[in-house]
VMD Tcl script that builds the backbone (N, CA, C; Angstrom):
set m [mol new atoms 576]
animate dup $m
set s [atomselect $m all]
$s set {name element resname resid chain x y z} {
  {N N MET 1 A -58.318 19.412 50.619}
  {CA C MET 1 A -57.138 19.464 51.451}
  {C C MET 1 A -55.946 18.801 50.765}
  {N N PHE 2 A -56.210 17.746 49.994}
  {CA C PHE 2 A -55.129 17.059 49.295}
  {C C PHE 2 A -54.391 18.026 48.377}
  {N N ALA 3 A -55.141 18.838 47.611}
  {CA C ALA 3 A -54.515 19.773 46.666}
  {C C ALA 3 A -53.679 20.818 47.398}
  {N N PHE 4 A -54.149 21.292 48.532}
  {CA C PHE 4 A -53.403 22.291 49.305}
  {C C PHE 4 A -52.115 21.677 49.846}
  {N N GLU 5 A -52.213 20.490 50.403}
  {CA C GLU 5 A -51.023 19.809 50.918}
  {C C GLU 5 A -50.030 19.526 49.798}
  {N N LYS 6 A -50.532 19.113 48.644}
  {CA C LYS 6 A -49.663 18.847 47.496}
  {C C LYS 6 A -48.954 20.129 47.051}
  {N N ALA 7 A -49.669 21.254 47.025}
  {CA C ALA 7 A -49.064 22.540 46.653}
  {C C ALA 7 A -47.995 22.941 47.664}
  {N N LEU 8 A -48.273 22.749 48.943}
  {CA C LEU 8 A -47.276 23.070 49.974}
  {C C LEU 8 A -46.015 22.233 49.778}
  {N N ILE 9 A -46.181 20.962 49.507}
  {CA C ILE 9 A -45.023 20.085 49.317}
  {C C ILE 9 A -44.255 20.452 48.051}
  {N N CYS 10 A -44.968 20.704 46.959}
  {CA C CYS 10 A -44.293 21.017 45.687}
  {C C CYS 10 A -43.527 22.334 45.744}
  {N N HIS 11 A -44.048 23.305 46.482}
  {CA C HIS 11 A -43.465 24.644 46.441}
  {C C HIS 11 A -42.779 25.094 47.736}
  {N N CYS 12 A -42.960 24.342 48.806}
  {CA C CYS 12 A -42.440 24.803 50.101}
  {C C CYS 12 A -41.660 23.739 50.858}
  {N N SER 13 A -41.268 22.663 50.196}
  {CA C SER 13 A -40.548 21.577 50.871}
  {C C SER 13 A -39.318 22.030 51.642}
  {N N PRO 14 A -38.487 22.933 51.096}
  {CA C PRO 14 A -37.307 23.340 51.867}
  {C C PRO 14 A -37.658 23.979 53.217}
  {N N THR 15 A -38.749 24.721 53.257}
  {CA C THR 15 A -39.173 25.318 54.530}
  {C C THR 15 A -39.809 24.260 55.428}
  {N N LEU 16 A -40.649 23.424 54.863}
  {CA C LEU 16 A -41.291 22.367 55.657}
  {C C LEU 16 A -40.256 21.431 56.273}
  {N N SER 17 A -39.104 21.292 55.602}
  {CA C SER 17 A -38.038 20.421 56.092}
  {C C SER 17 A -37.026 21.141 56.970}
  {N N GLY 18 A -37.185 22.437 57.140}
  {CA C GLY 18 A -36.272 23.193 57.989}
  {C C GLY 18 A -34.964 23.577 57.315}
  {N N LEU 19 A -34.928 23.552 55.978}
  {CA C LEU 19 A -33.704 23.896 55.248}
  {C C LEU 19 A -33.587 25.393 54.962}
  {N N LYS 20 A -34.707 26.106 54.959}
  {CA C LYS 20 A -34.676 27.538 54.707}
  {C C LYS 20 A -35.788 28.210 55.489}
  {N N PRO 21 A -35.692 29.524 55.680}
  {CA C PRO 21 A -36.647 30.201 56.555}
  {C C PRO 21 A -38.035 30.385 55.974}
  {N N ALA 22 A -38.169 30.482 54.647}
  {CA C ALA 22 A -39.485 30.780 54.085}
  {C C ALA 22 A -39.565 30.427 52.611}
  {N N ASN 23 A -40.792 30.209 52.178}
  {CA C ASN 23 A -41.137 30.055 50.766}
  {C C ASN 23 A -42.402 30.860 50.517}
  {N N LEU 24 A -42.597 31.249 49.270}
  {CA C LEU 24 A -43.837 31.892 48.846}
  {C C LEU 24 A -44.631 30.911 48.007}
  {N N LEU 25 A -45.943 30.961 48.156}
  {CA C LEU 25 A -46.829 30.096 47.397}
  {C C LEU 25 A -47.966 30.959 46.869}
  {N N SER 26 A -48.134 30.964 45.549}
  {CA C SER 26 A -49.224 31.702 44.910}
  {C C SER 26 A -50.357 30.726 44.629}
  {N N LEU 27 A -51.552 31.076 45.108}
  {CA C LEU 27 A -52.707 30.199 44.949}
  {C C LEU 27 A -53.868 30.969 44.337}
  {N N SER 28 A -54.614 30.317 43.474}
  {CA C SER 28 A -55.771 30.916 42.834}
  {C C SER 28 A -56.914 31.086 43.843}
  {N N LYS 29 A -57.529 32.253 43.822}
  {CA C LYS 29 A -58.691 32.478 44.694}
  {C C LYS 29 A -59.863 31.608 44.263}
  {N N ALA 30 A -59.934 31.286 42.970}
  {CA C ALA 30 A -61.002 30.413 42.491}
  {C C ALA 30 A -60.852 29.006 43.074}
  {N N ASP 31 A -59.604 28.533 43.179}
  {CA C ASP 31 A -59.346 27.203 43.728}
  {C C ASP 31 A -59.396 27.185 45.255}
  {N N TYR 32 A -59.066 28.317 45.867}
  {CA C TYR 32 A -58.982 28.402 47.336}
  {C C TYR 32 A -59.755 29.620 47.847}
  {N N PRO 33 A -61.079 29.650 47.632}
  {CA C PRO 33 A -61.850 30.825 48.064}
  {C C PRO 33 A -61.848 31.018 49.581}
  {N N ASP 34 A -61.671 29.940 50.322}
  {CA C ASP 34 A -61.684 30.003 51.784}
  {C C ASP 34 A -60.296 29.825 52.372}
  {N N LEU 35 A -59.276 30.334 51.687}
  {CA C LEU 35 A -57.897 30.145 52.149}
  {C C LEU 35 A -57.673 30.625 53.585}
  {N N PRO 36 A -58.204 31.781 53.996}
  {CA C PRO 36 A -57.976 32.185 55.401}
  {C C PRO 36 A -58.448 31.139 56.417}
  {N N MET 37 A -59.589 30.508 56.164}
  {CA C MET 37 A -60.077 29.468 57.083}
  {C C MET 37 A -59.225 28.214 56.990}
  {N N LEU 38 A -58.765 27.897 55.790}
  {CA C LEU 38 A -57.897 26.732 55.595}
  {C C LEU 38 A -56.583 26.925 56.347}
  {N N ILE 39 A -56.041 28.131 56.274}
  {CA C ILE 39 A -54.801 28.444 56.986}
  {C C ILE 39 A -54.991 28.270 58.490}
  {N N GLU 40 A -56.132 28.718 58.977}
  {CA C GLU 40 A -56.415 28.575 60.406}
  {C C GLU 40 A -56.375 27.113 60.835}
  {N N SER 41 A -56.993 26.241 60.039}
  {CA C SER 41 A -57.015 24.822 60.417}
  {C C SER 41 A -55.626 24.198 60.308}
  {N N TYR 42 A -54.837 24.611 59.317}
  {CA C TYR 42 A -53.486 24.055 59.167}
  {C C TYR 42 A -52.518 24.624 60.207}
  {N N SER 43 A -52.819 25.773 60.754}
  {CA C SER 43 A -51.956 26.336 61.798}
  {C C SER 43 A -51.880 25.410 63.003}
  {N N ASP 44 A -52.986 24.739 63.299}
  {CA C ASP 44 A -52.990 23.791 64.416}
  {C C ASP 44 A -52.023 22.638 64.181}
  {N N ILE 45 A -51.854 22.254 62.925}
  {CA C ILE 45 A -50.952 21.161 62.560}
  {C C ILE 45 A -49.504 21.648 62.505}
  {N N LEU 46 A -49.302 22.834 61.899}
  {CA C LEU 46 A -47.951 23.302 61.586}
  {C C LEU 46 A -47.270 24.075 62.711}
  {N N ALA 47 A -48.008 24.834 63.480}
  {CA C ALA 47 A -47.396 25.660 64.534}
  {C C ALA 47 A -46.563 24.831 65.515}
  {N N PRO 48 A -47.046 23.682 65.988}
  {CA C PRO 48 A -46.212 22.891 66.906}
  {C C PRO 48 A -44.904 22.400 66.275}
  {N N LYS 49 A -44.850 22.393 64.945}
  {CA C LYS 49 A -43.637 21.964 64.241}
  {C C LYS 49 A -42.775 23.157 63.841}
  {N N GLY 50 A -43.183 24.356 64.267}
  {CA C GLY 50 A -42.393 25.554 63.999}
  {C C GLY 50 A -42.621 26.184 62.642}
  {N N VAL 51 A -43.790 25.955 62.044}
  {CA C VAL 51 A -44.104 26.524 60.728}
  {C C VAL 51 A -45.350 27.397 60.852}
  {N N SER 52 A -45.299 28.560 60.209}
  {CA C SER 52 A -46.439 29.474 60.179}
  {C C SER 52 A -46.841 29.766 58.748}
  {N N LEU 53 A -48.103 30.128 58.582}
  {CA C LEU 53 A -48.658 30.500 57.284}
  {C C LEU 53 A -49.257 31.890 57.418}
  {N N ASP 54 A -48.983 32.748 56.441}
  {CA C ASP 54 A -49.476 34.122 56.503}
  {C C ASP 54 A -49.750 34.618 55.091}
  {N N ILE 55 A -50.958 35.095 54.837}
  {CA C ILE 55 A -51.263 35.701 53.546}
  {C C ILE 55 A -50.599 37.067 53.530}
  {N N VAL 56 A -49.678 37.271 52.584}
  {CA C VAL 56 A -48.964 38.545 52.513}
  {C C VAL 56 A -49.473 39.421 51.377}
  {N N CYS 57 A -50.290 38.852 50.488}
  {CA C CYS 57 A -50.867 39.664 49.423}
  {C C CYS 57 A -52.126 38.987 48.903}
  {N N GLU 58 A -53.125 39.799 48.704}
  {CA C GLU 58 A -54.367 39.348 48.087}
  {C C GLU 58 A -54.465 40.158 46.804}
  {N N CYS 59 A -53.883 39.615 45.750}
  {CA C CYS 59 A -53.687 40.374 44.517}
  {C C CYS 59 A -54.611 39.855 43.421}
  {N N GLY 60 A -55.553 40.666 42.990}
  {CA C GLY 60 A -56.424 40.268 41.885}
  {C C GLY 60 A -57.117 38.952 42.136}
  {N N HIS 61 A -56.739 37.953 41.377}
  {CA C HIS 61 A -57.375 36.637 41.470}
  {C C HIS 61 A -56.517 35.630 42.224}
  {N N ARG 62 A -55.512 36.113 42.931}
  {CA C ARG 62 A -54.584 35.192 43.594}
  {C C ARG 62 A -54.322 35.606 45.036}
  {N N TRP 63 A -53.936 34.606 45.819}
  {CA C TRP 63 A -53.417 34.796 47.166}
  {C C TRP 63 A -51.909 34.582 47.089}
  {N N LEU 64 A -51.154 35.309 47.876}
  {CA C LEU 64 A -49.726 35.045 48.014}
  {C C LEU 64 A -49.496 34.665 49.468}
  {N N LEU 65 A -49.102 33.425 49.664}
  {CA C LEU 65 A -48.959 32.853 50.998}
  {C C LEU 65 A -47.484 32.739 51.358}
  {N N LEU 66 A -47.125 33.281 52.519}
  {CA C LEU 66 A -45.777 33.126 53.061}
  {C C LEU 66 A -45.810 31.935 54.007}
  {N N VAL 67 A -45.032 30.928 53.684}
  {CA C VAL 67 A -44.880 29.733 54.521}
  {C C VAL 67 A -43.505 29.882 55.156}
  {N N TYR 68 A -43.451 29.979 56.477}
  {CA C TYR 68 A -42.180 30.321 57.109}
  {C C TYR 68 A -42.006 29.684 58.479}
  {N N ARG 69 A -40.749 29.633 58.870}
  {CA C ARG 69 A -40.363 29.168 60.197}
  {C C ARG 69 A -39.962 30.419 60.980}
  {N N PRO 70 A -40.818 30.873 61.901}
  {CA C PRO 70 A -40.565 32.136 62.597}
  {C C PRO 70 A -39.180 32.243 63.233}
  {N N ALA 71 A -38.710 31.209 63.874}
  {CA C ALA 71 A -37.392 31.289 64.526}
  {C C ALA 71 A -36.278 31.473 63.498}
  {N N MET 72 A -36.334 30.731 62.401}
  {CA C MET 72 A -35.312 30.848 61.356}
  {C C MET 72 A -35.392 32.201 60.656}
  {N N LEU 73 A -36.617 32.653 60.385}
  {CA C LEU 73 A -36.788 33.923 59.688}
  {C C LEU 73 A -36.330 35.083 60.563}
  {N N ALA 74 A -36.653 35.036 61.840}
  {CA C ALA 74 A -36.207 36.095 62.752}
  {C C ALA 74 A -34.684 36.165 62.781}
  {N N LYS 75 A -34.041 35.009 62.849}
  {CA C LYS 75 A -32.576 34.979 62.861}
  {C C LYS 75 A -32.026 35.575 61.562}
  {N N GLN 76 A -32.632 35.222 60.441}
  {CA C GLN 76 A -32.215 35.736 59.134}
  {C C GLN 76 A -32.334 37.262 59.104}
  {N N LEU 77 A -33.453 37.792 59.589}
  {CA C LEU 77 A -33.716 39.228 59.501}
  {C C LEU 77 A -32.943 40.035 60.540}
  {N N GLN 78 A -32.482 39.393 61.601}
  {CA C GLN 78 A -31.723 40.105 62.641}
  {C C GLN 78 A -30.238 40.198 62.320}
  {N N ASN 79 A -29.818 39.595 61.237}
  {CA C ASN 79 A -28.428 39.672 60.815}
  {C C ASN 79 A -28.067 41.144 60.584}
  {N N PRO 80 A -27.034 41.657 61.249}
  {CA C PRO 80 A -26.672 43.070 61.086}
  {C C PRO 80 A -26.419 43.477 59.632}
  {N N ALA 81 A -25.894 42.580 58.827}
  {CA C ALA 81 A -25.623 42.911 57.427}
  {C C ALA 81 A -26.922 43.143 56.637}
  {N N VAL 82 A -27.994 42.530 57.088}
  {CA C VAL 82 A -29.297 42.663 56.426}
  {C C VAL 82 A -29.938 44.015 56.743}
  {N N HIS 83 A -29.638 44.547 57.918}
  {CA C HIS 83 A -30.301 45.772 58.382}
  {C C HIS 83 A -30.149 46.950 57.442}
  {N N SER 84 A -28.995 47.094 56.828}
  {CA C SER 84 A -28.768 48.219 55.922}
  {C C SER 84 A -29.767 48.200 54.774}
  {N N LEU 85 A -29.908 47.054 54.147}
  {CA C LEU 85 A -30.839 46.936 53.024}
  {C C LEU 85 A -32.279 47.146 53.482}
  {N N LEU 86 A -32.652 46.530 54.588}
  {CA C LEU 86 A -34.027 46.655 55.068}
  {C C LEU 86 A -34.351 48.074 55.522}
  {N N SER 87 A -33.381 48.745 56.125}
  {CA C SER 87 A -33.639 50.114 56.591}
  {C C SER 87 A -33.875 51.052 55.405}
  {N N GLU 88 A -33.224 50.794 54.278}
  {CA C GLU 88 A -33.453 51.591 53.074}
  {C C GLU 88 A -34.898 51.499 52.602}
  {N N GLU 89 A -35.539 50.407 52.919}
  {CA C GLU 89 A -36.921 50.196 52.478}
  {C C GLU 89 A -37.933 50.457 53.590}
  {N N GLY 90 A -37.482 51.075 54.686}
  {CA C GLY 90 A -38.393 51.502 55.739}
  {C C GLY 90 A -38.842 50.452 56.734}
  {N N TYR 91 A -38.139 49.344 56.804}
  {CA C TYR 91 A -38.518 48.304 57.771}
  {C C TYR 91 A -38.257 48.798 59.188}
  {N N PRO 92 A -39.113 48.407 60.132}
  {CA C PRO 92 A -38.970 48.860 61.522}
  {C C PRO 92 A -37.806 48.173 62.233}
  {N N LEU 93 A -36.690 48.851 62.304}
  {CA C LEU 93 A -35.482 48.264 62.892}
  {C C LEU 93 A -35.078 48.932 64.196}
  {N N GLU 94 A -35.820 49.920 64.607}
  {CA C GLU 94 A -35.519 50.617 65.864}
  {C C GLU 94 A -36.068 49.812 67.032}
  {N N GLY 95 A -35.354 49.799 68.134}
  {CA C GLY 95 A -35.854 49.143 69.349}
  {C C GLY 95 A -35.913 47.636 69.220}
  {N N ARG 96 A -36.866 47.062 69.924}
  {CA C ARG 96 A -37.003 45.611 69.974}
  {C C ARG 96 A -37.478 45.046 68.637}
  {N N PHE 97 A -36.967 43.890 68.284}
  {CA C PHE 97 A -37.309 43.223 67.031}
  {C C PHE 97 A -38.627 42.467 67.169}
  {N N TYR 98 A -39.537 42.718 66.248}
  {CA C TYR 98 A -40.801 41.988 66.204}
  {C C TYR 98 A -41.011 41.455 64.789}
  {N N LEU 99 A -41.002 40.152 64.650}
  {CA C LEU 99 A -41.141 39.530 63.339}
  {C C LEU 99 A -42.460 39.920 62.682}
  {N N ASN 100 A -43.539 39.979 63.462}
  {CA C ASN 100 A -44.829 40.313 62.855}
  {C C ASN 100 A -44.823 41.710 62.238}
  {N N GLU 101 A -44.053 42.646 62.806}
  {CA C GLU 101 A -43.946 43.985 62.221}
  {C C GLU 101 A -43.166 43.939 60.908}
  {N N MET 102 A -42.169 43.094 60.836}
  {CA C MET 102 A -41.391 42.953 59.601}
  {C C MET 102 A -42.275 42.368 58.489}
  {N N ILE 103 A -43.054 41.359 58.828}
  {CA C ILE 103 A -43.949 40.747 57.835}
  {C C ILE 103 A -45.036 41.736 57.431}
  {N N SER 104 A -45.528 42.492 58.369}
  {CA C SER 104 A -46.527 43.517 58.064}
  {C C SER 104 A -45.970 44.553 57.090}
  {N N HIS 105 A -44.714 44.954 57.300}
  {CA C HIS 105 A -44.095 45.920 56.384}
  {C C HIS 105 A -43.874 45.291 55.007}
  {N N LEU 106 A -43.491 44.027 54.974}
  {CA C LEU 106 A -43.358 43.328 53.693}
  {C C LEU 106 A -44.701 43.328 52.971}
  {N N ARG 107 A -45.770 43.076 53.696}
  {CA C ARG 107 A -47.118 43.079 53.117}
  {C C ARG 107 A -47.411 44.444 52.475}
  {N N LYS 108 A -47.079 45.529 53.177}
  {CA C LYS 108 A -47.287 46.884 52.638}
  {C C LYS 108 A -46.445 47.102 51.383}
  {N N ARG 109 A -45.208 46.616 51.418}
  {CA C ARG 109 A -44.318 46.772 50.255}
  {C C ARG 109 A -44.859 45.997 49.052}
  {N N LEU 110 A -45.413 44.821 49.284}
  {CA C LEU 110 A -45.990 44.047 48.191}
  {C C LEU 110 A -47.178 44.776 47.573}
  {N N LEU 111 A -47.985 45.393 48.403}
  {CA C LEU 111 A -49.165 46.097 47.914}
  {C C LEU 111 A -48.811 47.387 47.184}
  {N N SER 112 A -47.708 48.017 47.566}
  {CA C SER 112 A -47.352 49.312 46.975}
  {C C SER 112 A -46.357 49.192 45.826}
  {N N SER 113 A -45.996 47.984 45.475}
  {CA C SER 113 A -44.973 47.750 44.450}
  {C C SER 113 A -45.615 47.210 43.178}
  {N N ASP 114 A -45.002 47.513 42.039}
  {CA C ASP 114 A -45.482 46.971 40.770}
  {C C ASP 114 A -45.149 45.483 40.635}
  {N N GLY 115 A -44.104 45.053 41.291}
  {CA C GLY 115 A -43.688 43.652 41.270}
  {C C GLY 115 A -43.332 43.240 42.677}
  {N N PHE 116 A -42.404 42.343 42.773}
  {CA C PHE 116 A -41.935 41.936 44.090}
  {C C PHE 116 A -40.867 42.912 44.559}
  {N N PRO 117 A -40.956 43.370 45.800}
  {CA C PRO 117 A -39.845 44.180 46.317}
  {C C PRO 117 A -38.606 43.289 46.413}
  {N N HIS 118 A -37.477 43.820 45.992}
  {CA C HIS 118 A -36.268 42.997 45.900}
  {C C HIS 118 A -35.854 42.379 47.225}
  {N N GLU 119 A -36.125 43.042 48.322}
  {CA C GLU 119 A -35.683 42.513 49.618}
  {C C GLU 119 A -36.435 41.250 50.025}
  {N N ILE 120 A -37.448 40.864 49.267}
  {CA C ILE 120 A -38.172 39.638 49.591}
  {C C ILE 120 A -37.227 38.438 49.588}
  {N N GLY 121 A -36.151 38.531 48.790}
  {CA C GLY 121 A -35.163 37.457 48.758}
  {C C GLY 121 A -34.523 37.208 50.115}
  {N N ILE 122 A -34.397 38.262 50.910}
  {CA C ILE 122 A -33.839 38.094 52.263}
  {C C ILE 122 A -34.783 37.249 53.110}
  {N N PHE 123 A -36.080 37.510 53.002}
  {CA C PHE 123 A -37.079 36.735 53.740}
  {C C PHE 123 A -37.037 35.267 53.323}
  {N N LEU 124 A -36.737 35.032 52.050}
  {CA C LEU 124 A -36.743 33.669 51.515}
  {C C LEU 124 A -35.422 32.937 51.723}
  {N N GLY 125 A -34.471 33.602 52.378}
  {CA C GLY 125 A -33.208 32.944 52.717}
  {C C GLY 125 A -32.164 32.975 51.627}
  {N N TYR 126 A -32.335 33.824 50.628}
  {CA C TYR 126 A -31.331 33.933 49.573}
  {C C TYR 126 A -30.100 34.649 50.119}
  {N N PRO 127 A -28.929 34.341 49.587}
  {CA C PRO 127 A -27.712 35.023 50.054}
  {C C PRO 127 A -27.821 36.540 49.848}
  {N N LEU 128 A -27.437 37.280 50.866}
  {CA C LEU 128 A -27.561 38.731 50.836}
  {C C LEU 128 A -26.871 39.348 49.624}
  {N N GLU 129 A -25.660 38.857 49.308}
  {CA C GLU 129 A -24.927 39.452 48.181}
  {C C GLU 129 A -25.674 39.239 46.857}
  {N N ASP 130 A -26.407 38.131 46.726}
  {CA C ASP 130 A -27.191 37.904 45.515}
  {C C ASP 130 A -28.425 38.809 45.479}
  {N N VAL 131 A -29.034 39.034 46.635}
  {CA C VAL 131 A -30.179 39.956 46.705}
  {C C VAL 131 A -29.733 41.372 46.332}
  {N N ILE 132 A -28.604 41.786 46.866}
  {CA C ILE 132 A -28.080 43.129 46.578}
  {C C ILE 132 A -27.771 43.284 45.090}
  {N N ASP 133 A -27.114 42.282 44.500}
  {CA C ASP 133 A -26.759 42.393 43.089}
  {C C ASP 133 A -27.962 42.206 42.165}
  {N N PHE 134 A -28.937 41.432 42.571}
  {CA C PHE 134 A -30.176 41.337 41.794}
  {C C PHE 134 A -30.799 42.728 41.681}
  {N N ARG 135 A -30.814 43.408 42.789}
  {CA C ARG 135 A -31.361 44.774 42.835}
  {C C ARG 135 A -30.496 45.711 41.994}
  {N N ARG 136 A -29.189 45.634 42.167}
  {CA C ARG 136 A -28.250 46.517 41.467}
  {C C ARG 136 A -28.342 46.344 39.949}
  {N N TYR 137 A -28.389 45.082 39.494}
  {CA C TYR 137 A -28.363 44.796 38.057}
  {C C TYR 137 A -29.747 44.542 37.465}
  {N N LYS 138 A -30.784 44.814 38.275}
  {CA C LYS 138 A -32.179 44.680 37.821}
  {C C LYS 138 A -32.475 43.282 37.253}
  {N N GLY 139 A -31.878 42.272 37.874}
  {CA C GLY 139 A -32.134 40.893 37.481}
  {C C GLY 139 A -31.358 40.416 36.272}
  {N N GLU 140 A -30.519 41.249 35.715}
  {CA C GLU 140 A -29.744 40.895 34.520}
  {C C GLU 140 A -28.346 40.424 34.905}
  {N N GLY 141 A -27.720 39.643 34.026}
  {CA C GLY 141 A -26.317 39.290 34.153}
  {C C GLY 141 A -25.950 38.304 35.249}
  {N N CYS 142 A -26.902 37.517 35.710}
  {CA C CYS 142 A -26.569 36.546 36.757}
  {C C CYS 142 A -25.725 35.415 36.167}
  {N N LYS 143 A -25.024 34.705 37.041}
  {CA C LYS 143 A -24.173 33.587 36.622}
  {C C LYS 143 A -24.951 32.275 36.555}
  {N N LEU 144 A -26.063 32.205 37.306}
  {CA C LEU 144 A -26.870 30.993 37.373}
  {C C LEU 144 A -28.272 31.396 37.795}
  {N N CYS 145 A -29.258 30.731 37.214}
  {CA C CYS 145 A -30.643 30.996 37.585}
  {C C CYS 145 A -31.269 29.686 38.042}
  {N N GLY 146 A -31.753 29.666 39.265}
  {CA C GLY 146 A -32.387 28.483 39.824}
  {C C GLY 146 A -33.491 28.934 40.763}
  {N N TYR 147 A -33.378 28.584 42.023}
  {CA C TYR 147 A -34.351 29.051 43.001}
  {C C TYR 147 A -34.257 30.560 43.179}
  {N N TRP 148 A -33.115 31.127 42.893}
  {CA C TRP 148 A -32.902 32.572 42.832}
  {C C TRP 148 A -31.835 32.823 41.776}
  {N N LYS 149 A -31.637 34.086 41.427}
  {CA C LYS 149 A -30.579 34.453 40.482}
  {C C LYS 149 A -29.281 34.617 41.257}
  {N N VAL 150 A -28.282 33.866 40.835}
  {CA C VAL 150 A -27.009 33.798 41.545}
  {C C VAL 150 A -25.994 34.706 40.857}
  {N N TYR 151 A -25.383 35.578 41.645}
  {CA C TYR 151 A -24.361 36.489 41.136}
  {C C TYR 151 A -22.983 36.180 41.719}
  {N N HIS 152 A -22.930 35.365 42.758}
  {CA C HIS 152 A -21.664 35.156 43.456}
  {C C HIS 152 A -21.280 33.687 43.509}
  {N N ASP 153 A -21.541 32.998 44.581}
  {CA C ASP 153 A -21.034 31.649 44.815}
  {C C ASP 153 A -21.876 30.603 44.063}
  {N N VAL 154 A -21.527 30.375 42.817}
  {CA C VAL 154 A -22.284 29.480 41.948}
  {C C VAL 154 A -22.256 28.035 42.455}
  {N N GLU 155 A -21.088 27.553 42.871}
  {CA C GLU 155 A -20.985 26.157 43.315}
  {C C GLU 155 A -21.826 25.910 44.565}
  {N N SER 156 A -21.792 26.814 45.495}
  {CA C SER 156 A -22.613 26.683 46.700}
  {C C SER 156 A -24.100 26.709 46.344}
  {N N ALA 157 A -24.482 27.595 45.433}
  {CA C ALA 157 A -25.883 27.676 44.999}
  {C C ALA 157 A -26.315 26.385 44.314}
  {N N LYS 158 A -25.457 25.818 43.472}
  {CA C LYS 158 A -25.788 24.556 42.798}
  {C C LYS 158 A -26.060 23.451 43.822}
  {N N ARG 159 A -25.203 23.376 44.847}
  {CA C ARG 159 A -25.406 22.366 45.904}
  {C C ARG 159 A -26.730 22.622 46.632}
  {N N CYS 160 A -27.007 23.868 46.912}
  {CA C CYS 160 A -28.245 24.239 47.603}
  {C C CYS 160 A -29.467 23.886 46.740}
  {N N PHE 161 A -29.430 24.228 45.454}
  {CA C PHE 161 A -30.539 23.918 44.554}
  {C C PHE 161 A -30.768 22.406 44.486}
  {N N ALA 162 A -29.687 21.640 44.408}
  {CA C ALA 162 A -29.804 20.177 44.353}
  {C C ALA 162 A -30.411 19.637 45.647}
  {N N MET 163 A -30.011 20.206 46.776}
  {CA C MET 163 A -30.559 19.780 48.067}
  {C C MET 163 A -32.067 20.089 48.119}
  {N N PHE 164 A -32.479 21.266 47.652}
  {CA C PHE 164 A -33.897 21.621 47.628}
  {C C PHE 164 A -34.673 20.684 46.708}
  {N N ASP 165 A -34.090 20.361 45.552}
  {CA C ASP 165 A -34.752 19.440 44.614}
  {C C ASP 165 A -34.924 18.054 45.228}
  {N N ARG 166 A -33.865 17.552 45.889}
  {CA C ARG 166 A -33.947 16.236 46.546}
  {C C ARG 166 A -35.002 16.263 47.653}
  {N N CYS 167 A -35.024 17.320 48.405}
  {CA C CYS 167 A -35.985 17.466 49.491}
  {C C CYS 167 A -37.416 17.384 48.944}
  {N N ARG 168 A -37.686 18.163 47.904}
  {CA C ARG 168 A -39.028 18.152 47.303}
  {C C ARG 168 A -39.364 16.756 46.765}
  {N N ALA 169 A -38.426 16.131 46.088}
  {CA C ALA 169 A -38.675 14.806 45.513}
  {C C ALA 169 A -38.998 13.782 46.600}
  {N N ILE 170 A -38.267 13.809 47.688}
  {CA C ILE 170 A -38.494 12.857 48.787}
  {C C ILE 170 A -39.843 13.099 49.443}
  {N N LEU 171 A -40.143 14.349 49.769}
  {CA C LEU 171 A -41.425 14.653 50.405}
  {C C LEU 171 A -42.587 14.295 49.484}
  {N N PHE 172 A -42.458 14.664 48.205}
  {CA C PHE 172 A -43.538 14.389 47.256}
  {C C PHE 172 A -43.751 12.881 47.088}
  {N N SER 173 A -42.669 12.151 46.950}
  {CA C SER 173 A -42.768 10.698 46.795}
  {C C SER 173 A -43.445 10.068 48.007}
  {N N ASN 174 A -43.024 10.477 49.193}
  {CA C ASN 174 A -43.632 9.932 50.420}
  {C C ASN 174 A -45.103 10.330 50.543}
  {N N PHE 175 A -45.418 11.559 50.167}
  {CA C PHE 175 A -46.804 12.030 50.217}
  {C C PHE 175 A -47.683 11.211 49.269}
  {N N MET 176 A -47.198 11.014 48.044}
  {CA C MET 176 A -47.977 10.257 47.061}
  {C C MET 176 A -48.080 8.777 47.442}
  {N N ALA 177 A -47.141 8.302 48.258}
  {CA C ALA 177 A -47.180 6.914 48.732}
  {C C ALA 177 A -48.113 6.748 49.933}
  {N N GLY 178 A -48.667 7.866 50.407}
  {CA C GLY 178 A -49.653 7.772 51.478}
  {C C GLY 178 A -49.218 8.267 52.844}
  {N N THR 179 A -48.003 8.771 52.974}
  {CA C THR 179 A -47.580 9.314 54.264}
  {C C THR 179 A -48.414 10.558 54.565}
  {N N PRO 180 A -49.051 10.613 55.734}
  {CA C PRO 180 A -49.860 11.784 56.071}
  {C C PRO 180 A -49.012 13.066 56.094}
  {N N PHE 181 A -49.589 14.145 55.580}
  {CA C PHE 181 A -48.887 15.417 55.480}
  {C C PHE 181 A -48.195 15.834 56.782}
  {N N PRO 182 A -48.865 15.779 57.934}
  {CA C PRO 182 A -48.188 16.233 59.169}
  {C C PRO 182 A -46.894 15.476 59.469}
  {N N GLN 183 A -46.822 14.214 59.062}
  {CA C GLN 183 A -45.613 13.430 59.310}
  {C C GLN 183 A -44.460 13.851 58.409}
  {N N LEU 184 A -44.752 14.574 57.336}
  {CA C LEU 184 A -43.714 15.011 56.402}
  {C C LEU 184 A -43.065 16.326 56.826}
  {N N VAL 185 A -43.703 17.033 57.735}
  {CA C VAL 185 A -43.178 18.329 58.181}
  {C C VAL 185 A -42.232 18.094 59.344}
  {N N CYS 186 A -40.987 18.544 59.183}
  {CA C CYS 186 A -39.981 18.345 60.219}
  {C C CYS 186 A -40.268 19.215 61.428}
  {N N ASN 187 A -40.026 18.642 62.576}
  {CA C ASN 187 A -40.165 19.383 63.825}
  {C C ASN 187 A -38.807 19.978 64.151}
  {N N VAL 188 A -38.630 21.269 63.834}
  {CA C VAL 188 A -37.367 21.945 64.087}
  {C C VAL 188 A -37.501 22.694 65.403}
  {N N PRO 189 A -36.592 22.482 66.339}
  {CA C PRO 189 A -36.685 23.166 67.637}
  {C C PRO 189 A -36.778 24.674 67.472}
  {N N GLN 190 A -37.628 25.292 68.275}
  {CA C GLN 190 A -37.801 26.746 68.285}
  {C C GLN 190 A -36.673 27.372 69.092}
  {N N ALA 191 A -36.271 28.555 68.666}
  {CA C ALA 191 A -35.266 29.307 69.441}
  {C C ALA 191 A -35.894 29.789 70.732}
  {N N ALA 192 A -35.119 29.830 71.773}
  {CA C ALA 192 A -35.651 30.279 73.071}
  {C C ALA 192 A -35.778 31.786 73.111}
}
mol reanalyze $m
mol bondsrecalc $m
mol representation Tube
mol addrep $m
């Protein structure tokens, strides 16, 4: 459990702290053969704090875990500006919005794609204009590369990257000092 908690903190601190809607975590099946059961036990800890865990890809020798805040992610995906990009990729946007259907479609896109579908950046809270230009320029010609490839507001991205780095450093330091993992996860109010 220590290794799993350490991986969550190292790779998902911004989501655990409520700074962004989601992070992806790739885990070895050899190291985590019982990941579905582990996720079930951690759901009891994380769900009351507004965090969910979902395996979105079981690829070869690895698991791809989506660590997300459902309320934040739903708000991100319901943005009207996002709908155009998502509709191009067949996401279910007709009628009532269901986050689980959006994640299910992302799962299908991951399985049917040679790499990551570009719209995954929207799920991870990246600026829409950077996701669009990443797709347009096939990942080339960015102005800054950090948590994502930045094509537009470099100064804002630098501040965001620094905030994510500080967040990870603080959580990791507290975790290594003995603070129990559940106490490190922020309780962000759920949307009504």
